[in-house]
N, C-alpha and C positions, 0 to 999 in steps of 0.2 A: 845287336840291338834292331828292333823292328816296330813298325807302325802299321796297324790293321793288316798284319799278316805279311807285310812286305819288309824285306831284309834291306836295312839302310847301308849305304856304302861308307866305308871307312876310308879316310883320306889322310895321307902324309905330304905335307908340304915342306920341302927341303929348300932352305934359304941358301942361295949362293951369293953370300955377302950383302944381301938386300933384306934386312928384317922389316922394313917399312912395306915393301911389296908383299912380302910373305904375310904379314899381319893383315894387310888390306884385303888379300885374296881370301884368307881364313875368315875374316869378318864378313865379307859378302856371301861365303859359302854357308856361314853359321845361320841355322834356322831354315834352311832350304828343305824342309820336310815336305813330302816323304822320300826325299832323294839321299840327303847327306846326313849321317850320324856323327860318329867320333871324327874329330879333326885333331891331328898331331902336327906340331911344328917342330922341325928339326933344324939344328944348327943355327938358332936364332939367338942373337946377343945384342942388345939387352932383352931379357925376357918379358918385356912389357911394350905394348904399343905406344908409339910417339903420339904427342897431342895432334899432329897433323892427320895421323891415320885415323884417331877417334873422331875428329872434326869431319874427315871425308866420309866416314861410315854414317855418321848422324846425318849428314846432307843427303845420303842416299837412302835413308829411312831405316837403317839398321840400328837396333837397341843393343849396345854391348855393355851396358852398365854391370850386369852381373855375370858376364861371360868370361871365362878365364881358359883358354885353350891349353891343352896338354903340351908341355915342351920337353924334348929330349936332346941329349948331345948328339953331335954330328956322326959319331961312330957306333951309335947303338943301332942294333938291327931292328927294324920296324916291319911288320906285316900288315898290309892294308890292301883293300880292293883297287884304290887309285893312288899312284904316286905322282907328284908334280914337282920339278925342280924350278925354282924361280929366280932368274937372274935378269932382272928389268932395271935400267937405269932410272934413278929418280932425281 
C-alpha cells in the first residue's frame, strides 16, 4: 500500500494477554497516514474492542466507527515491517 509514492508501513501488534492495550494501540495508529498502512492484531480475544477502549479513542479524537482491524490467531506466521508485542497492565 502506498500514498503519494511512499510505501506505508505494515504493522503487527501481538497481544500478550492484553487485548485492550492492543486495540488501543491499533486505534491510535489507525489513520496515521502517510506512515501506517495495514494493521494486523494477533492473539486477540475477544476480537472486538471493549467499550472502554472505544471511549478512550473517541476522547483522543480517533474515529473508529467504520474501522475493523484484521485479526489472526497467535500461531499464524505474519510478515510486516514493524512488529510490536504488547504486555501492558490495565
